[in-house]
C-alpha positions in Angstrom: -27.2 -43.8 -18.4 -25.0 -40.6 -19.7 -28.1 -38.7 -19.2 -28.4 -39.0 -15.7 -25.1 -38.6 -15.2 -25.0 -35.3 -16.9 -27.7 -34.4 -14.7 -26.5 -35.6 -11.5 -23.1 -33.3 -12.6 -25.5 -30.5 -13.8 -27.4 -30.4 -10.0 -23.6 -30.9 -7.8 -22.6 -27.8 -9.3 -25.5 -25.5 -9.5 -26.2 -26.7 -5.6 -22.3 -26.2 -4.5 -21.8 -29.4 -3.9 -18.4 -29.7 -6.2 -19.0 -25.9 -7.1 -16.1 -23.4 -5.2 -17.4 -21.5 -2.8 -16.5 -17.9 -2.3 -14.5 -16.6 1.0 -16.5 -14.5 3.4 -13.6 -11.9 4.2 -11.5 -10.6 1.8 -8.3 -8.7 2.7 -6.9 -6.7 0.0 -3.4 -5.3 0.5 -1.6 -3.3 -2.2 1.9 -2.1 -1.7 1.9 0.9 -4.0 4.7 1.2 -5.9 6.2 -2.4 -4.8 7.8 -3.7 -7.9 9.8 -7.2 -8.4 12.6 -5.0 -7.3 11.5 -4.1 -4.3 10.4 -7.3 -2.8 13.9 -8.8 -4.5 15.5 -6.0 -2.5 13.9 -6.8 0.6 15.0 -10.4 0.6 18.4 -9.6 0.4 18.0 -6.7 2.9 16.5 -9.4 5.4 19.3 -11.9 4.8 21.1 -13.5 7.6 24.8 -12.9 6.4 25.8 -15.3 9.2 23.9 -18.4 7.5 24.9 -20.1 3.9 21.5 -19.7 2.7 19.5 -16.9 1.9 16.4 -16.8 3.9 13.1 -16.3 2.1 10.5 -14.1 3.3 7.0 -13.7 3.5 6.8 -12.8 -0.3 8.7 -15.4 -1.2 5.6 -17.9 0.9 3.0 -16.7 -1.2 3.5 -15.8 -4.6 1.2 -16.4 -7.3 1.6 -14.8 -10.4 2.3 -11.3 -12.3 -0.3 -8.5 -13.2 -0.3 -5.8 -16.4 -0.4 -2.7 -14.8 -0.9 -0.5 -17.9 -3.5 2.2 -18.1 -6.4 2.8 -20.9 -4.2 4.3 -23.2 -1.1 3.4 -25.1 1.5 5.3 -22.5 1.6 2.1 -20.8 2.8 3.8 -17.7 0.3 3.8 -14.7 0.0 6.3 -12.2 -1.8 5.2 -8.6 -5.3 6.4 -9.3 -5.8 4.4 -12.8 -4.1 1.6 -11.5 -6.3 1.4 -8.1 -9.1 2.1 -10.2 -8.6 -0.9 -12.2 -7.5 -2.8 -8.8 -10.9 -1.7 -7.5 -13.8 -1.8 -10.4 -12.1 -4.4 -13.2 -12.1 -1.0 -15.1 -9.3 0.5 -17.0 -9.2 4.2 -16.8 -6.6 7.3 -17.6 -4.0 8.7 -15.3 -5.3 10.6 -12.6 -8.9 9.2 -12.5 -10.7 7.8 -8.9 -13.0 5.1 -9.8 -14.5 6.8 -13.0 -13.7 5.8 -16.6 -12.2 7.2 -19.4 -15.6 8.9 -19.9 -15.2 10.4 -16.2 -18.6 8.5 -15.6 -18.8 6.6 -12.2 -17.2 2.8 -11.7 -18.3 0.4 -9.1 -16.0 -0.6 -6.8 -15.9 -3.5 -5.0 -16.1 -1.9 -1.6 -19.0 -0.2 -2.6 -20.3 -4.1 -3.7 -19.3 -5.1 -0.5 -21.6 -2.3 1.3 -24.6 -3.5 -1.0 -23.7 -7.1 0.1 -24.4 -5.8 3.8 -20.5 -6.6 4.5 -18.6 -4.2 6.7 -16.0 -2.4 4.9 -12.7 -0.8 5.8 -9.8 0.8 4.5 -5.9 1.0 6.2 -3.2 3.5 4.8 -0.2 5.4 5.9 -1.1 8.0 3.2 -3.7 10.2 3.8 -7.0 8.0 3.8 -8.0 9.9 0.8 -4.9 9.8 -0.9 -5.1 7.4 -4.8 -5.3 4.3 -3.8 -7.9 4.1 -0.9 -9.7 7.1 -2.6 -10.2 4.6 -5.6 -12.4 2.2 -3.5 -14.6 4.8 -2.1 -15.0 7.9 -3.6 -15.5 9.0 -7.6 -13.7 11.9 -8.7 -11.8 13.2 -12.1 -8.9 14.4 -10.8 -6.6 12.5 -8.0 -5.9 15.8 -6.9 -9.1 17.1 -6.0 -8.8 15.9 -2.0 -11.2 18.1 -0.3 -13.8 16.6 -2.9 -12.7 12.9 -2.8 -12.7 13.5 1.4 -16.3 14.9 1.2 -17.3 11.5 -0.8 -16.4 9.4 2.4 -19.8 11.1 3.5 -21.6 12.2 0.5 -21.2 8.6 -1.9 -24.1 6.8 0.1 -24.5 3.0 -0.4 -28.0 2.0 0.0 -28.2 5.3 2.0 -25.3 4.5 3.9 -22.2 6.0 4.0 -19.6 3.5 2.3 -16.6 2.9 4.9 -17.0 2.0 8.1 -13.5 1.8 9.4 -11.0 4.2 8.2 -7.5 4.1 10.3 -4.6 7.0 8.5 -3.6 10.3 7.8 -5.3 13.2 6.4 -6.6 15.2 9.2 -6.2 18.6 7.1 -8.6 17.4 4.6 -11.4 16.2 7.1 -11.2 18.9 9.6 -11.6 22.2 7.4 -12.8 25.8 7.6 -15.4 25.1 4.8 -16.8 21.7 6.3 -16.0 19.4 9.5 -16.2 15.6 7.8 -15.2 14.4 11.6 -18.1 16.6 13.2 -20.1 14.7 10.4 -19.0 11.0 11.2 -19.6 11.4 14.9 -23.1 12.5 13.9 -23.2 9.4 12.4 -22.4 7.3 15.0 -18.8 6.9 14.3 -15.9 6.8 16.8 -12.8 9.3 16.2 -9.4 8.7 17.4 -6.4 11.3 16.1 -3.6 9.7 18.4 -1.4 7.0 16.7 -0.1 5.9 20.3 -3.6 5.4 21.7 -5.5 3.3 19.4 -7.7 2.3 22.1 -9.6 5.2 21.5 -11.5 3.5 19.2 -13.4 0.4 20.5 -16.1 -0.2 17.8 -16.9 0.2 14.0 -18.3 2.6 12.7 -14.5 4.3 13.4 -12.2 6.8 11.6 -8.6 7.1 12.9 -6.7 10.0 11.7 -3.2 10.3 12.8 -1.3 12.9 10.9 -2.5 15.8 8.6 -1.5 14.3 5.5 0.7 11.1 5.2 1.8 9.5 8.6 5.5 9.9 9.5 8.1 7.3 7.7 8.6 4.1 9.1 12.6 4.9 9.3 11.7 8.4 10.8 9.3 7.5 13.4 7.7 4.3 14.0 9.1 1.6 12.2 5.7 -1.0 12.6 2.8 1.9 12.4 1.1 0.1 9.5 1.4 -3.4 11.4 0.0 -1.4 14.4 -2.9 -0.4 12.4 -3.4 -4.0 10.5 -3.5 -5.5 14.0 -6.3 -2.7 15.5 -8.5 -3.5 12.1 -8.7 -6.9 12.6 -9.2 -7.0 16.3 -12.4 -4.4 15.4 -13.7 -6.2 12.4 -13.3 -10.3 13.8 -16.6 -11.3 14.2 -18.2 -8.0 13.6 -20.8 -8.8 10.6 -21.9 -12.5 10.2 -21.9 -11.4 6.3 -17.8 -10.9 6.6 -15.9 -7.9 6.0 -13.7 -6.3 2.9 -10.7 -4.0 4.1 -8.1 -2.8 1.8 -4.7 -2.2 3.4 -1.9 0.1 1.6 1.5 0.4 2.4 1.3 3.6 0.6 4.7 5.0 1.0 6.9 2.4 -0.5 5.8 4.6 -3.4 7.2 8.1 -1.9 10.1 6.4 -0.9 10.7 5.2 -4.6 9.7 8.4 -6.3 12.5 10.0 -3.8 15.4 7.4 -5.1 15.7 6.7 -1.3 16.6 3.1 -0.8 17.1 3.3 3.1 13.6 4.8 3.2 12.0 1.8 1.1 13.5 -0.8 2.7 11.8 0.4 6.1 8.4 0.7 4.2 9.0 -2.6 2.8 9.4 -4.0 6.1 6.6 -2.7 7.6 4.1 -3.9 5.1 6.0 -7.3 5.7 5.0 -7.3 8.7 1.7 -6.2 8.1 1.0 -9.0 5.4 2.5 -11.3 8.4 -0.6 -10.1 10.8 -3.0 -10.5 7.7 -2.0 -14.3 7.2 -2.3 -15.1 11.0 -5.8 -13.8 10.4 -6.5 -16.1 8.0 -4.9 -19.1 9.8 -7.4 -18.4 12.6 -9.5 -17.3 10.3 -9.8 -19.8 6.9 -12.7 -18.6 5.4 -10.8 -15.4 4.3 -8.9 -14.8 1.3 -5.9 -12.8 1.1 -4.6 -11.3 -1.7 -1.3 -8.9 -2.4 -0.1 -6.8 -5.0 1.0 -3.3 -6.4 -0.4 -0.9 -8.7 2.8 -0.4 -10.4 6.6 0.0 -9.6 8.4 3.1 -8.8 12.0 4.6 -9.0 13.4 1.5 -11.8 15.4 0.4 -8.9 18.2 -1.9 -9.6 19.9 -4.1 -7.2 23.4 -3.3 -7.9 25.0 -0.5 -10.1 28.2 1.2 -11.9 29.1 -2.3 -13.5 29.6 -3.8 -10.1 28.2 -7.0 -9.2 27.6 -6.2 -5.5 24.7 -4.6 -3.4 26.3 -3.8 -0.2 23.2 -4.0 2.4 25.3 -3.1 5.6 25.8 0.3 4.1 21.5 1.0 3.7 20.8 -1.0 7.1 22.9 1.7 8.9 20.9 4.8 7.7 18.7 5.7 10.3 16.4 8.9 8.7 15.1 9.1 5.5 17.3 11.4 3.2 14.4 14.3 3.5 14.9 14.3 7.4 18.4 13.9 7.3 18.7 16.5 4.7 17.0 19.3 7.0 19.3 17.8 9.8 22.3 18.7 7.8 20.6 22.3 6.8 20.2 23.1 10.2 23.6 22.0 12.0 27.1 23.6 11.4 28.3 20.3 12.6 27.9 18.0 9.8 30.0 15.1 11.2 28.2 15.0 14.6 24.7 14.6 12.0 26.3 12.4 9.5 27.3 10.0 11.9 24.3 9.8 14.6 22.1 8.9 11.4 24.3 6.6 9.2 27.2 3.9 9.6 29.4 5.6 6.5 32.4 7.1 7.2 32.7 10.8 7.3 35.6 11.2 4.8 37.0 13.9 3.6 35.2 13.6 0.3 32.0 12.8 1.7 32.6 16.1 3.9 33.8 18.3 0.7 30.8 17.3 -1.2 28.0 17.8 1.7 29.5 21.5 2.3 29.2 22.2 -1.5 26.2 20.9 -1.6 24.8 22.4 1.7 26.1 26.0 0.2 23.6 25.4 -2.5 20.6 24.8 -0.9 18.2 22.0 0.6 17.6 20.5 -2.6 21.0 20.0 -3.9 22.0 18.7 -0.5 19.2 16.2 -0.8 21.0 15.0 -4.0 24.4 14.7 -2.4 23.0 12.5 0.6 21.2 10.2 -1.3 24.0 10.3 -4.0 26.4 9.1 -1.5 23.9 6.2 -0.1 23.1 5.2 -2.9 26.6 5.0 -4.7 27.9 3.1 -1.7 24.9 0.8 -1.4 25.4 0.3 -5.4 21.7 0.9 -5.8 20.5 2.2 -9.0 17.7 4.1 -9.7 16.3 4.9 -13.4 13.4 7.5 -12.7 12.2 9.4 -10.2 8.7 8.6 -11.7 7.1 5.3 -12.5 7.8 2.3 -14.5 5.2 -0.2 -16.8 6.9 -3.6 -15.6 4.6 -6.3 -14.5 3.5 -6.5 -10.8 3.5 -9.7 -8.7 0.6 -10.9 -7.3 0.2 -12.8 -3.9 -2.3 -15.0 -2.4 -3.4 -16.9 1.0 -5.9 -18.7 2.1 -9.1 -19.5 0.6 -9.4 -20.0 -3.1 -5.6 -18.7 -3.6 -4.9 -20.4 -6.5 -7.5 -18.4 -8.2 -4.3 -16.0 -8.8 -1.9 -18.3 -10.1 -0.3 -16.8 -13.7 0.0 -13.9 -15.7 -3.0 -11.5 -15.7 -4.4 -8.4 -15.9 -5.0 -5.8 -12.7 -8.9 -5.8 -14.0 -8.6 -9.9 -13.5 -7.9 -9.3 -9.8 -10.4 -7.1 -9.0 -13.3 -9.1 -11.1 -12.4 -12.2 -9.3 -12.6 -10.4 -5.8 -15.5 -8.8 -7.1 -17.2 -12.5 -7.9 -16.5 -13.6 -4.0 -18.2 -10.4 -2.7 -21.3 -10.9 -5.0 -22.0 -14.7 -3.7 
């Protein structure tokens, strides 16, 4: 009887009666630089002060675990290239590596495996589409700085004779339309539609397609279009939905959370977080309508050493941050180009133009744009009680969020490579 039961259990497992089946579609979202302090800060940033409770965000509703981010050495602090290589391939590597191992040999990525499996593949980013994170899914290079060579791989890195990425939406025109090679023309010759106007996403009506909406990265959310990633995410799902019976793989990056962290610009960071959160909500809605889909969200590392509270004070003033209407970089340029600092300051912040602030800004302006930029951020950070420990990355663990089919597979503490291995396992099924 025991023997018969054991045989029945084995048959049920191998035939899938009890086995967990893989999702058809994989949505992988990466908040570049989005350490735990960023998601926590975003919760308080979005809080309604007229209610007693602090409202939850989309991040709170789908949190599953934590991931270790270290590269393949004992420096402990990763860059985006090594982080994305781990997240795309399941292999640790050195800082700067684009889907190559420590011997600089190519490692196969989940996007490439998805393409081999006949799935539709897509990359969406607010950076240039050949920046470190998206590049680590579709290209192979010993250095993230080789932007032209990486862009070339989007044509040259054939998978079973086909181009690796079916849909690309992001920035990077200057790397794809060059004097030495016009990759956009080559994409067109391969049957891709091309779009270059983010205000007219209707330019693209099919897959395959490539949309490049800025020379490098897209303008910051705070400076121009506060929902541009959400719009690109919605467009991607519209194009991918029902396109392929074998499903799709898409990586969507909130690229510029990291850039704001490097700049120690809290208002910039919260605007990027808001756009990324809205993009996640769009992805969740897609999963609700297409339950044979897994959504996984994580970060490659944390940036800036953000602290919510500073100077020994037990508070964080979100109203100061909400009153800032431009990134520190843009505000600095506006102040440099004007003789009326008060008018520019009051048009772009809700912070009082006190005599102290006036003197600080005038003295900084006289010393040049870099000094003025530091002064602008100092005023905003000091008054909001926002702290930063570095202009680079930190080695803290990052959160792992998941929703949809098999989402509980991501519960607990795990290596970033484990995330990739689990997703690759689904894709190979």
